All heavy atoms as a GROMACS GRO file, in nm:
protein
  643
    1ASN      N    1   9.161  12.632   9.903
    1ASN     CA    2   9.063  12.692   9.813
    1ASN      C    3   9.074  12.632   9.675
    1ASN      O    4   9.183  12.590   9.633
    1ASN     CB    5   9.072  12.841   9.829
    1ASN     CG    6   9.115  12.927   9.716
    1ASN    OD1    7   9.140  12.881   9.602
    1ASN    ND2    8   9.126  13.055   9.740
    2ASP      N    9   8.965  12.624   9.606
    2ASP     CA   10   8.962  12.553   9.481
    2ASP      C   11   9.050  12.616   9.372
    2ASP      O   12   9.114  12.544   9.294
    2ASP     CB   13   8.816  12.542   9.427
    2ASP     CG   14   8.794  12.422   9.337
    2ASP    OD1   15   8.844  12.314   9.373
    2ASP    OD2   16   8.734  12.438   9.233
    3ASP      N   17   9.060  12.749   9.372
    3ASP     CA   18   9.144  12.816   9.276
    3ASP      C   19   9.292  12.779   9.296
    3ASP      O   20   9.365  12.756   9.199
    3ASP     CB   21   9.131  12.970   9.285
    3ASP     CG   22   8.996  13.016   9.237
    3ASP    OD1   23   8.926  12.944   9.163
    3ASP    OD2   24   8.959  13.131   9.272
    4ASN      N   25   9.332  12.772   9.423
    4ASN     CA   26   9.471  12.729   9.450
    4ASN      C   27   9.495  12.587   9.411
    4ASN      O   28   9.605  12.551   9.358
    4ASN     CB   29   9.504  12.750   9.595
    4ASN     CG   30   9.516  12.893   9.634
    4ASN    OD1   31   9.532  12.981   9.548
    4ASN    ND2   32   9.507  12.924   9.761
    5SER      N   33   9.399  12.499   9.433
    5SER     CA   34   9.412  12.361   9.394
    5SER      C   35   9.433  12.345   9.241
    5SER      O   36   9.516  12.269   9.197
    5SER     CB   37   9.289  12.278   9.434
    5SER     OG   38   9.276  12.271   9.571
    6VAL      N   39   9.355  12.424   9.169
    6VAL     CA   40   9.366  12.420   9.022
    6VAL      C   41   9.502  12.475   8.980
    6VAL      O   42   9.568  12.422   8.893
    6VAL     CB   43   9.248  12.499   8.959
    6VAL    CG1   44   9.271  12.518   8.811
    6VAL    CG2   45   9.119  12.429   8.984
    7ALA      N   46   9.546  12.580   9.043
    7ALA     CA   47   9.676  12.642   9.012
    7ALA      C   48   9.793  12.548   9.042
    7ALA      O   49   9.887  12.540   8.964
    7ALA     CB   50   9.693  12.777   9.089
    8ILE      N   51   9.784  12.478   9.151
    8ILE     CA   52   9.893  12.381   9.188
    8ILE      C   53   9.896  12.273   9.084
    8ILE      O   54  10.003  12.235   9.038
    8ILE     CB   55   9.868  12.326   9.328
    8ILE    CG1   56   9.892  12.436   9.435
    8ILE    CG2   57   9.954  12.205   9.356
    8ILE    CD1   58   9.844  12.402   9.571
    9ALA      N   59   9.781  12.221   9.046
    9ALA     CA   60   9.778  12.116   8.942
    9ALA      C   61   9.833  12.164   8.811
    9ALA      O   62   9.911  12.098   8.745
    9ALA     CB   63   9.636  12.065   8.928
   10ALA      N   64   9.790  12.287   8.774
   10ALA     CA   65   9.833  12.343   8.644
   10ALA      C   66   9.984  12.364   8.639
   10ALA      O   67  10.045  12.358   8.534
   10ALA     CB   68   9.760  12.473   8.613
   11ALA      N   69  10.044  12.390   8.757
   11ALA     CA   70  10.187  12.413   8.762
   11ALA      C   71  10.272  12.284   8.772
   11ALA      O   72  10.392  12.292   8.785
   11ALA     CB   73  10.219  12.504   8.883
   12GLY      N   74  10.202  12.170   8.763
   12GLY     CA   75  10.276  12.042   8.768
   12GLY      C   76  10.293  11.989   8.911
   12GLY      O   77  10.368  11.896   8.934
   13GLY      N   78  10.221  12.049   9.006
   13GLY     CA   79  10.234  12.014   9.145
   13GLY      C   80  10.191  11.870   9.180
   13GLY      O   81  10.249  11.807   9.267
   14ILE      N   82  10.093  11.821   9.107
   14ILE     CA   83  10.049  11.683   9.136
   14ILE      C   84  10.155  11.585   9.111
   14ILE      O   85  10.183  11.494   9.193
   14ILE     CB   86   9.922  11.652   9.059
   14ILE    CG1   87   9.805  11.732   9.120
   14ILE    CG2   88   9.888  11.501   9.059
   14ILE    CD1   89   9.674  11.724   9.048
   15GLU      N   90  10.224  11.594   8.997
   15GLU     CA   91  10.332  11.498   8.966
   15GLU      C   92  10.445  11.508   9.069
   15GLU      O   93  10.499  11.407   9.106
   15GLU     CB   94  10.384  11.529   8.824
   15GLU     CG   95  10.288  11.494   8.714
   15GLU     CD   96  10.180  11.601   8.692
   15GLU    OE1   97  10.188  11.710   8.753
   15GLU    OE2   98  10.093  11.574   8.607
   16VAL      N   99  10.478  11.631   9.111
   16VAL     CA  100  10.581  11.649   9.209
   16VAL      C  101  10.540  11.585   9.342
   16VAL      O  102  10.621  11.516   9.406
   16VAL     CB  103  10.612  11.799   9.233
   16VAL    CG1  104  10.706  11.822   9.348
   16VAL    CG2  105  10.670  11.857   9.103
   17LEU      N  106  10.416  11.606   9.383
   17LEU     CA  107  10.369  11.545   9.509
   17LEU      C  108  10.361  11.393   9.505
   17LEU      O  109  10.397  11.327   9.602
   17LEU     CB  110  10.235  11.605   9.546
   17LEU     CG  111  10.237  11.753   9.586
   17LEU    CD1  112  10.095  11.809   9.586
   17LEU    CD2  113  10.305  11.767   9.723
   18VAL      N  114  10.322  11.339   9.392
   18VAL     CA  115  10.320  11.190   9.380
   18VAL      C  116  10.463  11.140   9.390
   18VAL      O  117  10.489  11.039   9.458
   18VAL     CB  118  10.254  11.150   9.249
   18VAL    CG1  119  10.275  11.001   9.217
   18VAL    CG2  120  10.104  11.179   9.253
   19SER      N  121  10.558  11.207   9.326
   19SER     CA  122  10.701  11.168   9.335
   19SER      C  123  10.749  11.174   9.476
   19SER      O  124  10.817  11.084   9.525
   19SER     CB  125  10.781  11.257   9.244
   19SER     OG  126  10.916  11.222   9.253
   20LEU      N  127  10.718  11.280   9.547
   20LEU     CA  128  10.760  11.293   9.689
   20LEU      C  129  10.692  11.186   9.777
   20LEU      O  130  10.759  11.129   9.868
   20LEU     CB  131  10.723  11.430   9.744
   20LEU     CG  132  10.820  11.544   9.712
   20LEU    CD1  133  10.760  11.675   9.762
   20LEU    CD2  134  10.956  11.519   9.775
   21ALA      N  135  10.568  11.155   9.753
   21ALA     CA  136  10.500  11.050   9.831
   21ALA      C  137  10.563  10.914   9.808
   21ALA      O  138  10.562  10.831   9.894
   21ALA     CB  139  10.352  11.048   9.793
   22ARG      N  140  10.619  10.897   9.689
   22ARG     CA  141  10.686  10.770   9.656
   22ARG      C  142  10.831  10.767   9.705
   22ARG      O  143  10.876  10.669   9.767
   22ARG     CB  144  10.680  10.744   9.508
   22ARG     CG  145  10.746  10.612   9.464
   22ARG     CD  146  10.745  10.595   9.311
   22ARG     NE  147  10.809  10.706   9.245
   22ARG     CZ  148  10.749  10.791   9.164
   22ARG    NH1  149  10.620  10.779   9.134
   22ARG    NH2  150  10.817  10.892   9.109
   23ASP      N  151  10.906  10.869   9.677
   23ASP     CA  152  11.053  10.871   9.693
   23ASP      C  153  11.109  10.962   9.799
   23ASP      O  154  11.228  10.958   9.823
   23ASP     CB  155  11.120  10.906   9.560
   23ASP     CG  156  11.077  10.814   9.448
   23ASP    OD1  157  11.064  10.692   9.471
   23ASP    OD2  158  11.058  10.859   9.334
   24GLY      N  159  11.025  11.041   9.863
   24GLY     CA  160  11.076  11.139   9.960
   24GLY      C  161  11.112  11.074  10.091
   24GLY      O  162  11.097  10.956  10.114
   25ASN      N  163  11.164  11.158  10.182
   25ASN     CA  164  11.194  11.110  10.317
   25ASN      C  165  11.060  11.099  10.394
   25ASN      O  166  10.956  11.128  10.338
   25ASN     CB  167  11.298  11.198  10.387
   25ASN     CG  168  11.247  11.340  10.410
   25ASN    OD1  169  11.130  11.365  10.440
   25ASN    ND2  170  11.337  11.439  10.400
   26GLU      N  171  11.067  11.057  10.515
   26GLU     CA  172  10.943  11.030  10.592
   26GLU      C  173  10.855  11.154  10.600
   26GLU      O  174  10.733  11.147  10.581
   26GLU     CB  175  10.976  10.975  10.730
   26GLU     CG  176  11.045  10.843  10.731
   26GLU     CD  177  10.966  10.735  10.663
   26GLU    OE1  178  10.848  10.710  10.703
   26GLU    OE2  179  11.014  10.675  10.568
   27ALA      N  180  10.913  11.270  10.631
   27ALA     CA  181  10.835  11.393  10.643
   27ALA      C  182  10.777  11.435  10.508
   27ALA      O  183  10.665  11.478  10.502
   27ALA     CB  184  10.920  11.502  10.703
   28GLN      N  185  10.856  11.423  10.402
   28GLN     CA  186  10.806  11.458  10.272
   28GLN      C  187  10.694  11.370  10.223
   28GLN      O  188  10.595  11.416  10.167
   28GLN     CB  189  10.921  11.451  10.168
   28GLN     CG  190  11.029  11.557  10.192
   28GLN     CD  191  11.156  11.530  10.114
   28GLN    OE1  192  11.188  11.418  10.075
   28GLN    NE2  193  11.236  11.638  10.095
   29LYS      N  194  10.704  11.240  10.253
   29LYS     CA  195  10.595  11.150  10.216
   29LYS      C  196  10.466  11.190  10.292
   29LYS      O  197  10.357  11.188  10.231
   29LYS     CB  198  10.633  11.002  10.253
   29LYS     CG  199  10.735  10.948  10.163
   29LYS     CD  200  10.773  10.802  10.206
   29LYS     CE  201  10.877  10.746  10.116
   29LYS     NZ  202  10.909  10.606  10.152
   30GLU      N  203  10.480  11.219  10.416
   30GLU     CA  204  10.365  11.260  10.498
   30GLU      C  205  10.296  11.385  10.446
   30GLU      O  206  10.178  11.391  10.427
   30GLU     CB  207  10.412  11.281  10.642
   30GLU     CG  208  10.306  11.305  10.744
   30GLU     CD  209  10.367  11.311  10.883
   30GLU    OE1  210  10.433  11.215  10.928
   30GLU    OE2  211  10.346  11.414  10.948
   31ARG      N  212  10.376  11.486  10.415
   31ARG     CA  213  10.320  11.612  10.370
   31ARG      C  214  10.263  11.602  10.227
   31ARG      O  215  10.164  11.661  10.194
   31ARG     CB  216  10.426  11.723  10.379
   31ARG     CG  217  10.447  11.764  10.526
   31ARG     CD  218  10.561  11.862  10.543
   31ARG     NE  219  10.573  11.904  10.678
   31ARG     CZ  220  10.640  11.832  10.775
   31ARG    NH1  221  10.692  11.716  10.746
   31ARG    NH2  222  10.648  11.881  10.898
   32ALA      N  223  10.333  11.518  10.145
   32ALA     CA  224  10.282  11.497  10.010
   32ALA      C  225  10.147  11.429  10.012
   32ALA      O  226  10.055  11.466   9.936
   32ALA     CB  227  10.386  11.421   9.927
   33ALA      N  228  10.135  11.325  10.095
   33ALA     CA  229  10.004  11.253  10.107
   33ALA      C  230   9.895  11.350  10.156
   33ALA      O  231   9.782  11.346  10.103
   33ALA     CB  232  10.018  11.135  10.200
   34GLY      N  233   9.927  11.435  10.250
   34GLY     CA  234   9.829  11.532  10.301
   34GLY      C  235   9.791  11.635  10.193
   34GLY      O  236   9.672  11.665  10.175
   35ALA      N  237   9.888  11.680  10.114
   35ALA     CA  238   9.860  11.774  10.007
   35ALA      C  239   9.775  11.707   9.897
   35ALA      O  240   9.684  11.767   9.846
   35ALA     CB  241   9.988  11.828   9.949
   36LEU      N  242   9.807  11.582   9.866
   36LEU     CA  243   9.726  11.509   9.768
   36LEU      C  244   9.581  11.492   9.818
   36LEU      O  245   9.488  11.504   9.740
   36LEU     CB  246   9.787  11.375   9.734
   36LEU     CG  247   9.917  11.385   9.652
   36LEU    CD1  248   9.989  11.250   9.649
   36LEU    CD2  249   9.890  11.433   9.510
   37TRP      N  250   9.565  11.467   9.946
   37TRP     CA  251   9.430  11.456  10.002
   37TRP      C  252   9.358  11.588   9.981
   37TRP      O  253   9.240  11.588   9.936
   37TRP     CB  254   9.440  11.418  10.150
   37TRP     CG  255   9.309  11.392  10.219
   37TRP    CD1  256   9.184  11.393  10.164
   37TRP    CD2  257   9.296  11.363  10.356
   37TRP    NE1  258   9.090  11.363  10.261
   37TRP    CE2  259   9.152  11.344  10.380
   37TRP    CE3  260   9.381  11.353  10.463
   37TRP    CZ2  261   9.104  11.314  10.506
   37TRP    CZ3  262   9.333  11.319  10.588
   37TRP    CH2  263   9.193  11.300  10.608
   38ASN      N  264   9.419  11.700  10.013
   38ASN     CA  265   9.356  11.831   9.996
   38ASN      C  266   9.326  11.859   9.846
   38ASN      O  267   9.217  11.906   9.812
   38ASN     CB  268   9.444  11.940  10.050
   38ASN     CG  269   9.445  11.942  10.201
   38ASN    OD1  270   9.350  11.900  10.263
   38ASN    ND2  271   9.553  11.992  10.257
   39LEU      N  272   9.418  11.824   9.760
   39LEU     CA  273   9.398  11.849   9.618
   39LEU      C  274   9.285  11.757   9.560
   39LEU      O  275   9.217  11.798   9.464
   39LEU     CB  276   9.525  11.829   9.538
   39LEU     CG  277   9.635  11.928   9.561
   39LEU    CD1  278   9.764  11.884   9.494
   39LEU    CD2  279   9.591  12.068   9.514
   40ALA      N  280   9.270  11.640   9.618
   40ALA     CA  281   9.168  11.544   9.567
   40ALA      C  282   9.025  11.589   9.596
   40ALA      O  283   8.930  11.522   9.553
   40ALA     CB  284   9.192  11.405   9.626
   41ILE      N  285   9.006  11.698   9.663
   41ILE     CA  286   8.872  11.753   9.684
   41ILE      C  287   8.813  11.800   9.550
   41ILE      O  288   8.694  11.792   9.528
   41ILE     CB  289   8.873  11.864   9.790
   41ILE    CG1  290   8.908  11.801   9.925
   41ILE    CG2  291   8.742  11.939   9.794
   41ILE    CD1  292   8.939  11.904  10.032
   42ASN      N  293   8.902  11.843   9.460
   42ASN     CA  294   8.862  11.893   9.328
   42ASN      C  295   8.845  11.775   9.233
   42ASN      O  296   8.936  11.691   9.218
   42ASN     CB  297   8.970  11.990   9.280
   42ASN     CG  298   8.943  12.040   9.142
   42ASN    OD1  299   8.965  11.968   9.047
   42ASN    ND2  300   8.900  12.164   9.132
   43ASP      N  301   8.733  11.771   9.162
   43ASP     CA  302   8.704  11.661   9.067
   43ASP      C  303   8.812  11.641   8.963
   43ASP      O  304   8.855  11.532   8.937
   43ASP     CB  305   8.569  11.685   8.995
   43ASP     CG  306   8.450  11.673   9.086
   43ASP    OD1  307   8.461  11.604   9.194
   43ASP    OD2  308   8.347  11.734   9.057
   44ASP      N  309   8.858  11.751   8.901
   44ASP     CA  310   8.962  11.738   8.797
   44ASP      C  311   9.092  11.688   8.857
   44ASP      O  312   9.164  11.609   8.792
   44ASP     CB  313   8.981  11.874   8.726
   44ASP     CG  314   8.860  11.916   8.646
   44ASP    OD1  315   8.786  11.829   8.600
   44ASP    OD2  316   8.846  12.036   8.628
   45ASN      N  317   9.122  11.732   8.977
   45ASN     CA  318   9.244  11.686   9.042
   45ASN      C  319   9.238  11.538   9.077
   45ASN      O  320   9.344  11.468   9.072
   45ASN     CB  321   9.272  11.768   9.169
   45ASN     CG  322   9.319  11.907   9.137
   45ASN    OD1  323   9.352  11.943   9.023
   45ASN    ND2  324   9.320  11.992   9.236
   46ARG      N  325   9.121  11.487   9.106
   46ARG     CA  326   9.114  11.342   9.131
   46ARG      C  327   9.159  11.262   9.008
   46ARG      O  328   9.232  11.165   9.021
   46ARG     CB  329   8.966  11.304   9.164
   46ARG     CG  330   8.922  11.347   9.302
   46ARG     CD  331   8.783  11.297   9.327
   46ARG     NE  332   8.730  11.370   9.440
   46ARG     CZ  333   8.612  11.429   9.446
   46ARG    NH1  334   8.531  11.425   9.339
   46ARG    NH2  335   8.572  11.497   9.554
   47VAL      N  336   9.114  11.306   8.895
   47VAL     CA  337   9.153  11.241   8.770
   47VAL      C  338   9.302  11.258   8.749
   47VAL      O  339   9.372  11.158   8.711
   47VAL     CB  340   9.074  11.298   8.652
   47VAL    CG1  341   9.122  11.242   8.519
   47VAL    CG2  342   8.926  11.269   8.668
   48ALA      N  343   9.357  11.373   8.770
   48ALA     CA  344   9.497  11.402   8.748
   48ALA      C  345   9.585  11.325   8.848
   48ALA      O  346   9.692  11.272   8.805
   48ALA     CB  347   9.524  11.550   8.761
   49ILE      N  348   9.542  11.308   8.971
   49ILE     CA  349   9.623  11.233   9.068
   49ILE      C  350   9.629  11.088   9.026
   49ILE      O  351   9.733  11.026   9.029
   49ILE     CB  352   9.564  11.250   9.208
   49ILE    CG1  353   9.585  11.396   9.260
   49ILE    CG2  354   9.623  11.151   9.308
   49ILE    CD1  355   9.501  11.429   9.382
   50ALA      N  356   9.514  11.032   8.985
   50ALA     CA  357   9.515  10.892   8.939
   50ALA      C  358   9.603  10.876   8.817
   50ALA      O  359   9.684  10.781   8.808
   50ALA     CB  360   9.374  10.852   8.912
   51ALA      N  361   9.594  10.970   8.721
   51ALA     CA  362   9.674  10.962   8.599
   51ALA      C  363   9.823  10.973   8.627
   51ALA      O  364   9.901  10.911   8.554
   51ALA     CB  365   9.631  11.069   8.501
   52ALA      N  366   9.860  11.042   8.732
   52ALA     CA  367  10.000  11.062   8.767
   52ALA      C  368  10.054  10.940   8.849
   52ALA      O  369  10.170  10.944   8.892
   52ALA     CB  370  10.018  11.190   8.847
   53GLY      N  371   9.973  10.839   8.872
   53GLY     CA  372  10.018  10.724   8.945
   53GLY      C  373   9.995  10.736   9.093
   53GLY      O  374  10.053  10.660   9.175
   54GLY      N  375   9.912  10.832   9.135
   54GLY     CA  376   9.892  10.855   9.276
   54GLY      C  377   9.828  10.741   9.354
   54GLY      O  378   9.868  10.713   9.468
   55ILE      N  379   9.739  10.668   9.291
   55ILE     CA  380   9.675  10.556   9.360
   55ILE      C  381   9.781  10.451   9.392
   55ILE      O  382   9.786  10.398   9.505
   55ILE     CB  383   9.559  10.499   9.278
   55ILE    CG1  384   9.444  10.602   9.271
   55ILE    CG2  385   9.509  10.366   9.340
   55ILE    CD1  386   9.333  10.567   9.173
   56GLU      N  387   9.862  10.416   9.295
   56GLU     CA  388   9.967  10.316   9.314
   56GLU      C  389  10.069  10.356   9.417
   56GLU      O  390  10.131  10.266   9.480
   56GLU     CB  391  10.037  10.287   9.181
   56GLU     CG  392   9.946  10.224   9.074
   56GLU     CD  393   9.857  10.324   8.998
   56GLU    OE1  394   9.868  10.444   9.021
   56GLU    OE2  395   9.778  10.278   8.913
   57VAL      N  396  10.087  10.482   9.440
   57VAL     CA  397  10.180  10.535   9.542
   57VAL      C  398  10.112  10.537   9.680
   57VAL      O  399  10.170  10.502   9.781
   57VAL     CB  400  10.237  10.671   9.505
   57VAL    CG1  401  10.310  10.737   9.620
   57VAL    CG2  402  10.326  10.660   9.382
   58LEU      N  403   9.983  10.579   9.685
   58LEU     CA  404   9.918  10.596   9.809
   58LEU      C  405   9.876  10.467   9.876
   58LEU      O  406   9.878  10.455   9.997
   58LEU     CB  407   9.794  10.686   9.793
   58LEU     CG  408   9.823  10.831   9.761
   58LEU    CD1  409   9.701  10.901   9.705
   58LEU    CD2  410   9.877  10.902   9.880
   59VAL      N  411   9.848  10.364   9.798
   59VAL     CA  412   9.807  10.236   9.859
   59VAL      C  413   9.920  10.176   9.944
   59VAL      O  414   9.895  10.144  10.061
   59VAL     CB  415   9.762  10.134   9.748
   59VAL    CG1  416   9.747   9.996   9.805
   59VAL    CG2  417   9.625  10.184   9.691
   60PRO      N  418  10.039  10.163   9.894
   60PRO     CA  419  10.148  10.111   9.982
   60PRO      C  420  10.179  10.203  10.101
   60PRO      O  421  10.216  10.154  10.210
   60PRO     CB  422  10.269  10.093   9.894
   60PRO     CG  423  10.231  10.137   9.758
   60PRO     CD  424  10.090  10.179   9.760
   61LEU      N  425  10.165  10.337  10.082
   61LEU     CA  426  10.184  10.428  10.191
   61LEU      C  427  10.078  10.407  10.301
   61LEU      O  428  10.115  10.410  10.420
   61LEU     CB  429  10.186  10.569  10.139
   61LEU     CG  430  10.248  10.678  10.227
   61LEU    CD1  431  10.394  10.647  10.261
   61LEU    CD2  432  10.240  10.814  10.156
   62ALA      N  433   9.958  10.382  10.261
   62ALA     CA  434   9.850  10.359  10.356
   62ALA      C  435   9.871  10.226  10.428
   62ALA      O  436   9.833  10.209  10.547
   62ALA     CB  437   9.715  10.361  10.287
   63ARG      N  438   9.933  10.133  10.361
   63ARG     CA  439   9.956  10.000  10.422
   63ARG      C  440  10.084   9.996  10.508
   63ARG      O  441  10.083   9.941  10.614
   63ARG     CB  442   9.967   9.897  10.306
   63ARG     CG  443   9.987   9.753  10.358
   63ARG     CD  444  10.007   9.654  10.239
   63ARG     NE  445  10.120   9.699  10.158
   63ARG     CZ  446  10.108   9.716  10.028
   63ARG    NH1  447   9.995   9.699   9.962
   63ARG    NH2  448  10.214   9.753   9.956
   64ASP      N  449  10.192  10.056  10.458
   64ASP     CA  450  10.322  10.036  10.517
   64ASP      C  451  10.384  10.164  10.582
   64ASP      O  452  10.492  10.152  10.641
   64ASP     CB  453  10.422   9.982  10.414
   64ASP     CG  454  10.370   9.857  10.349
   64ASP    OD1  455  10.313   9.773  10.419
   64ASP    OD2  456  10.392   9.839  10.225
   65GLY      N  457  10.323  10.277  10.566
   65GLY     CA  458  10.382  10.401  10.614
   65GLY      C  459  10.377  10.413  10.764
   65GLY      O  460  10.322  10.324  10.835
   66ASN      N  461  10.431  10.523  10.818
   66ASN     CA  462  10.418  10.549  10.964
   66ASN      C  463  10.270  10.585  10.990
   66ASN      O  464  10.188  10.595  10.899
   66ASN     CB  465  10.516  10.654  11.014
   66ASN     CG  466  10.492  10.792  10.954
   66ASN    OD1  467  10.377  10.836  10.932
   66ASN    ND2  468  10.597  10.866  10.929
   67GLU      N  469  10.234  10.603  11.117
   67GLU     CA  470  10.092  10.627  11.149
   67GLU      C  471  10.028  10.746  11.080
   67GLU      O  472   9.921  10.736  11.027
   67GLU     CB  473  10.074  10.642  11.303
   67GLU     CG  474  10.101  10.508  11.377
   67GLU     CD  475  10.016  10.393  11.325
   67GLU    OE1  476   9.892  10.409  11.315
   67GLU    OE2  477  10.077  10.288  11.290
   68MET      N  478  10.103  10.855  11.074
   68MET     CA  479  10.047  10.976  11.010
   68MET      C  480  10.038  10.956  10.855
   68MET      O  481   9.941  10.997  10.794
   68MET     CB  482  10.126  11.097  11.045
   68MET     CG  483  10.063  11.228  10.989
   68MET     SD  484   9.888  11.250  11.036
   68MET     CE  485   9.903  11.291  11.208
   69GLN      N  486  10.140  10.895  10.795
   69GLN     CA  487  10.135  10.864  10.656
   69GLN      C  488  10.015  10.779  10.621
   69GLN      O  489   9.947  10.800  10.519
   69GLN     CB  490  10.261  10.793  10.610
   69GLN     CG  491  10.386  10.884  10.612
   69GLN     CD  492  10.517  10.802  10.600
   69GLN    OE1  493  10.518  10.680  10.603
   69GLN    NE2  494  10.624  10.875  10.582
   70LYS      N  495   9.985  10.680  10.703
   70LYS     CA  496   9.872  10.594  10.684
   70LYS      C  497   9.742  10.674  10.686
   70LYS      O  498   9.655  10.654  10.601
   70LYS     CB  499   9.867  10.485  10.787
   70LYS     CG  500   9.974  10.377  10.772
   70LYS     CD  501   9.966  10.274  10.884
   70LYS     CE  502  10.074  10.167  10.867
   70LYS     NZ  503  10.067  10.066  10.972
   71VAL      N  504   9.728  10.760  10.784
   71VAL     CA  505   9.606  10.840  10.798
   71VAL      C  506   9.590  10.932  10.672
   71VAL      O  507   9.481  10.936  10.610
   71VAL     CB  508   9.614  10.927  10.922
   71VAL    CG1  509   9.504  11.036  10.923
   71VAL    CG2  510   9.602  10.840  11.048
   72LEU      N  511   9.695  11.000  10.635
   72LEU     CA  512   9.687  11.096  10.522
   72LEU      C  513   9.669  11.026  10.392
   72LEU      O  514   9.587  11.065  10.304
   72LEU     CB  515   9.809  11.185  10.521
   72LEU     CG  516   9.821  11.274  10.647
   72LEU    CD1  517   9.957  11.345  10.649
   72LEU    CD2  518   9.708  11.378  10.648
   73ALA      N  519   9.740  10.913  10.368
   73ALA     CA  520   9.725  10.836  10.245
   73ALA      C  521   9.585  10.775  10.235
   73ALA      O  522   9.522  10.779  10.127
   73ALA     CB  523   9.831  10.726  10.236
   74ALA      N  524   9.532  10.725  10.346
   74ALA     CA  525   9.396  10.671  10.342
   74ALA      C  526   9.293  10.778  10.316
   74ALA      O  527   9.198  10.758  10.242
   74ALA     CB  528   9.365  10.604  10.479
   75GLY      N  529   9.316  10.899  10.372
   75GLY     CA  530   9.227  11.010  10.341
   75GLY      C  531   9.229  11.050  10.196
   75GLY      O  532   9.125  11.074  10.134
   76ALA      N  533   9.349  11.052  10.137
   76ALA     CA  534   9.361  11.082   9.994
   76ALA      C  535   9.291  10.979   9.911
   76ALA      O  536   9.219  11.011   9.816
   76ALA     CB  537   9.509  11.095   9.956
   77LEU      N  538   9.308  10.850   9.948
   77LEU     CA  539   9.241  10.747   9.876
   77LEU      C  540   9.092  10.754   9.888
   77LEU      O  541   9.016  10.728   9.791
   77LEU     CB  542   9.293  10.608   9.918
   77LEU     CG  543   9.437  10.574   9.879
   77LEU    CD1  544   9.487  10.456   9.958
   77LEU    CD2  545   9.445  10.550   9.728
   78TRP      N  546   9.043  10.791  10.006
   78TRP     CA  547   8.902  10.809  10.029
   78TRP      C  548   8.847  10.914   9.934
   78TRP      O  549   8.744  10.897   9.872
   78TRP     CB  550   8.877  10.847  10.175
   78TRP     CG  551   8.736  10.874  10.208
   78TRP    CD1  552   8.635  10.785  10.233
   78TRP    CD2  553   8.676  11.006  10.220
   78TRP    NE1  554   8.518  10.853  10.260
   78TRP    CE2  555   8.543  10.989  10.254
   78TRP    CE3  556   8.724  11.135  10.206
   78TRP    CZ2  557   8.453  11.096  10.273
   78TRP    CZ3  558   8.634  11.240  10.225
   78TRP    CH2  559   8.504  11.218  10.259
   79SER      N  560   8.917  11.027   9.924
   79SER     CA  561   8.878  11.134   9.832
   79SER      C  562   8.883  11.090   9.687
   79SER      O  563   8.791  11.121   9.609
   79SER     CB  564   8.964  11.258   9.852
   79SER     OG  565   8.934  11.322   9.973
   80LEU      N  566   8.985  11.016   9.651
   80LEU     CA  567   8.998  10.968   9.512
   80LEU      C  568   8.885  10.873   9.474
   80LEU      O  569   8.844  10.866   9.362
   80LEU     CB  570   9.133  10.904   9.491
   80LEU     CG  571   9.251  10.997   9.494
   80LEU    CD1  572   9.382  10.921   9.501
   80LEU    CD2  573   9.252  11.091   9.375
   81ALA      N  574   8.835  10.798   9.576
   81ALA     CA  575   8.730  10.703   9.548
   81ALA      C  576   8.596  10.768   9.514
   81ALA      O  577   8.504  10.702   9.466
   81ALA     CB  578   8.708  10.613   9.672
   82HIS      N  579   8.585  10.900   9.526
   82HIS     CA  580   8.461  10.972   9.488
   82HIS      C  581   8.454  10.990   9.340
   82HIS      O  582   8.359  11.047   9.290
   82HIS     CB  583   8.455  11.106   9.559
   82HIS     CG  584   8.426  11.089   9.703
   82HIS    ND1  585   8.414  11.198   9.787
   82HIS    CD2  586   8.407  10.981   9.784
   82HIS    CE1  587   8.388  11.154   9.913
   82HIS    NE2  588   8.384  11.027   9.907
   83ASN      N  589   8.555  10.944   9.266
   83ASN     CA  590   8.554  10.949   9.120
   83ASN      C  591   8.526  10.806   9.072
   83ASN      O  592   8.603  10.713   9.105
   83ASN     CB  593   8.688  11.000   9.066
   83ASN     CG  594   8.689  11.001   8.912
   83ASN    OD1  595   8.689  10.895   8.851
   83ASN    ND2  596   8.699  11.120   8.857
   84ASP      N  597   8.421  10.784   8.995
   84ASP     CA  598   8.381  10.650   8.955
   84ASP      C  599   8.493  10.576   8.881
   84ASP      O  600   8.513  10.456   8.899
   84ASP     CB  601   8.255  10.654   8.864
   84ASP     CG  602   8.130  10.688   8.946
   84ASP    OD1  603   8.133  10.670   9.069
   84ASP    OD2  604   8.037  10.736   8.882
   85ASP      N  605   8.571  10.644   8.798
   85ASP     CA  606   8.679  10.580   8.726
   85ASP      C  607   8.789  10.529   8.817
   85ASP      O  608   8.848  10.427   8.794
   85ASP     CB  609   8.740  10.678   8.623
   85ASP     CG  610   8.647  10.709   8.510
   85ASP    OD1  611   8.557  10.630   8.483
   85ASP    OD2  612   8.662  10.815   8.449
   86ASN      N  613   8.812  10.600   8.925
   86ASN     CA  614   8.914  10.560   9.021
   86ASN      C  615   8.870  10.436   9.103
   86ASN      O  616   8.956  10.361   9.147
   86ASN     CB  617   8.945  10.675   9.117
   86ASN     CG  618   9.018  10.788   9.051
   86ASN    OD1  619   9.070  10.769   8.941
   86ASN    ND2  620   9.019  10.903   9.113
   87ARG      N  621   8.743  10.414   9.118
   87ARG     CA  622   8.698  10.297   9.189
   87ARG      C  623   8.733  10.170   9.116
   87ARG      O  624   8.753  10.065   9.178
   87ARG     CB  625   8.546  10.303   9.212
   87ARG     CG  626   8.508  10.415   9.308
   87ARG     CD  627   8.360  10.415   9.327
   87ARG     NE  628   8.321  10.530   9.406
   87ARG     CZ  629   8.199  10.568   9.430
   87ARG    NH1  630   8.100  10.495   9.384
   87ARG    NH2  631   8.174  10.674   9.500
   88VAL      N  632   8.744  10.177   8.985
   88VAL     CA  633   8.775  10.061   8.905
   88VAL      C  634   8.926  10.039   8.902
   88VAL      O  635   8.971   9.923   8.899
   88VAL     CB  636   8.722  10.078   8.757
   88VAL    CG1  637   8.763   9.962   8.671
   88VAL    CG2  638   8.573  10.092   8.762
   89ALA      N  639   9.004  10.147   8.911
   89ALA     CA  640   9.149  10.136   8.910
   89ALA      C  641   9.196  10.048   9.021
   89ALA      O  642   9.289   9.973   9.014
   89ALA     CB  643   9.215  10.273   8.915
   0.00000   0.00000   0.00000
């Protein structure tokens, strides 16, 4: 739900999830990518995920991760691409 997405972002959750997607174990990377995909449904969160370095973390995960990590990272990137500024990044 959008209220929860906003609350997670406001609590610093995006930065934590980007960090887990980059540095976590295999399961943590998978779940972080999925959570970022869900959070990226919100316009403001798309901007925040990009600002937190999420694109730079999700691209290699989509390329080199396990099968589920690839699916979830690609989904998150797909959602992030709905922001015009992110398309240029």
